[in-house]
C-alpha positions in Angstrom: -0.1 0.2 0.2 1.2 3.6 -0.8 -0.2 5.8 1.8 -0.7 9.4 0.3 -2.4 12.8 1.7 -5.2 13.9 -0.9 -5.7 17.3 -1.5 -9.1 18.5 -2.8 -8.4 22.1 -4.0 -12.1 24.2 -4.5 -12.0 27.8 -6.1 -14.0 30.1 -8.1 -14.2 33.5 -9.4 -17.3 35.6 -11.3 -16.5 35.1 -15.2 -14.2 31.9 -14.3 -12.3 31.1 -17.4 -11.5 27.7 -16.9 -9.5 26.9 -20.3 -7.4 29.9 -19.4 -7.1 28.7 -15.8 -6.0 25.0 -16.8 -3.5 25.9 -19.6 -1.9 28.1 -16.9 -2.0 25.5 -14.0 -1.5 22.3 -15.9 2.3 22.7 -16.2 3.0 23.8 -12.8 1.0 21.1 -11.3 2.8 18.5 -13.0 6.4 20.0 -12.3 5.5 20.2 -8.2 3.1 17.7 -8.1 3.4 14.9 -11.0 -0.4 15.6 -12.3 -3.8 16.5 -10.6 -7.1 15.8 -12.0 -9.0 19.0 -12.7 -12.9 19.4 -13.1 -14.9 22.4 -13.9 -17.7 23.1 -11.4 -20.7 25.7 -10.7 -19.7 26.4 -6.9 -22.2 28.1 -4.6 -21.3 30.3 -1.8 -22.8 32.3 0.9 -21.3 35.7 1.5 -21.2 34.9 5.1 -20.0 31.5 4.7 -16.7 32.1 6.5 -18.6 32.6 9.5 -20.2 29.5 12.0 -23.8 30.9 11.8 -26.8 28.9 12.0 -28.3 30.1 8.9 -26.6 32.0 6.1 -27.4 34.5 3.4 -28.6 33.1 0.0 -26.1 31.1 -2.0 -24.7 32.8 -5.2 -23.3 30.4 -8.0 -20.2 30.9 -9.8 -18.4 28.7 -12.2 -14.8 27.6 -10.6 -12.3 24.6 -10.8 -11.9 21.4 -8.4 -8.6 19.8 -8.1 -7.6 16.4 -7.1 -3.8 15.8 -6.2 -1.8 13.7 -3.8 1.3 13.5 -2.3 3.3 11.4 0.0 2.7 12.2 3.7 6.2 13.9 4.4 5.6 16.0 1.8 2.0 17.8 3.1 3.4 20.8 5.0 5.8 21.7 1.3 2.8 20.9 -0.8 0.4 23.2 1.4 2.8 26.1 0.8 3.5 25.7 -2.8 -0.3 25.7 -3.4 -1.1 29.0 -1.8 1.9 30.2 -3.8 0.5 28.8 -7.1 -2.8 30.3 -6.5 -1.4 33.5 -5.4 0.7 33.3 -8.8 -2.3 32.3 -10.7 -4.6 35.7 -9.2 -2.0 37.9 -10.0 -0.9 37.3 -13.5 -4.4 36.3 -15.0 -6.0 39.3 -12.9 -8.6 37.2 -11.5 -10.6 38.0 -8.2 -9.9 35.0 -5.9 -10.9 35.7 -2.3 -10.5 32.3 -1.0 -9.5 28.7 -1.9 -10.8 26.0 -0.6 -8.4 23.5 0.7 -9.0 19.7 2.0 -6.7 16.7 2.8 -7.2 13.4 3.8 -5.0 10.4 3.8 -5.6 7.6 1.4 -4.2 4.4 -0.4 -2.7 5.0 -3.9 -2.3 2.5 -6.4 -0.6 2.6 -9.8 -1.6 -0.3 -12.6 0.2 -0.4 -16.0 -1.9 -1.7 -18.8 0.7 -3.2 -21.3 0.1 -2.8 -25.1 -2.8 -5.2 -26.7 
């Protein structure tokens, strides 16, 4: 078994340019993490969602992206810092109005299977 830490990264912006963001992120995700899975999403967010309340303001829909990537346990802290740096650069270079990055982490077991040619 190959223990890993899976990061799920979710972010969105008004008028989200998915393909431009994917093109910008792809080389960096490959270089730093050996790869990732990226998905277009519709996010629903309340403006006061960062607070702990019984009820929140009505949700607003924004287009965004969900990224799944995994790292070995010994690289989790370094990877979190790299993720923060990547998104700060993304925000600046593409002029995106990103305020929040949602980052989850969980321990997983990873396996890879090679399928030889038929």
